[in-house]
N, C-alpha and C positions, 0 to 999 in steps of 0.2 A: 337738889341732887349734887352731891359732892363728888369730886374726882379723887380717887386714891392713886397710889403708886402703880398698882396693877393696871388700872384703867388707862393711865397715861402711857405706860409701856405698851399696852395692847394697841392703842391708837397710833403710837409711833411706829409699831411694827406694820400695821395696816398701811400707813403712809410711806413705809420704807424709809423712815428717818432713824438715824443713829444719834440719839441724844447724847451719847457719851463720846462721840468722835472728837479726838484731840484732847480729851480730858483724862486726868488721872481718876481712878475709881473713887477717891474721896471727894473729888470735885463734881463728879457726875450726879451723885445723890442729891445735893442741894439744887441742881438744875431741874431734876425731875420733880422735886418738891415744889419749886417755884412754878413750874408749868402746871402742876396739879392745882395749886392755889389760884393761878390765873384762870384756868379752865373752870374752876368752881365759881369764880366771880362772874364769868361770862354766862354760865348756865343760870346763875342766880338772877342776873339781869333779864334773861329770857323769861324766867318765871314771873318776874314783875310785869313784863310786857304781856304775858298770857292772862294777867288779871284785868287788863283793859277790856271794857265792854265794847265789842265791835258789832253788836246786833244792829241791824239796819244800815250798816255801812257797806256799800257796794264794793266788791273786790276791784282793785286797780290792776288792770291787765297791761297797761302801757303808761309810762310816765309822759309820753308825748301827747300834747293836746291836738296837734294837727297831724293828719296822716302824711307820711313821707312818700312822695311819688318817686318811683325809680327813674333815674336819668337814662337817657339813651346810651346804649353801649357803642360808643364811637371811639376810634383810635384818636389819641391826642399826642402831640409831639412831647417827648420827654425833655425836661429842662437839662441844659448843659451842666456838667459837673462844675461845682464852684472851686475856688482856689484851695479851700481847706480839704475837700475830698481829693483833689489832685495831689496835694502834699502827702496825704495819708497813703495814696496809691503809690507814690514815688518811693515811700519807705518800705514797701512790700518786698520781700526777698525774691518773689517770682510773680510776674504779672503778664497778662496777655491783653494788649489794648487797654481798655478801661476796666478790666476784671482781674481779681486775684486768682492765682493758680495755686491750688491746694492738692495734696496727695489724693489719689483715687481711693475711695472706700468701696469695697466690694461686699 
C-alpha cells in the first residue's frame, strides 16, 4: 500500500497537524512528498512482517516475566529540593514558598 499526497493530507488533518506551518507553498509540497514516501516505507515493512508465519506462537500479553505486586500505599517524605531546583525557583518572576505562581486560567 502506497501513500499518496491525499492520504498524507487526510492523516495530517485527522491528527490536526499543519504540515505547511512556517513554510512557503513551494517548500510545503516536498515535505508532503517526503512524508508520503516515508509512510509507504513503513507500511511496506509492516507488509513484510505480515508474511511471517506465526501459527503456533502464543500471543504475548505482557513482556514482564514476573508478576508485579503492588506496593503498599503509604505516605513517604518528599526529598528536599536540591540546589539546582532552588536556583530555578529563585529565577521565577513570582513564587510562593517552593511553588511557581502563574496567572489564573478559568
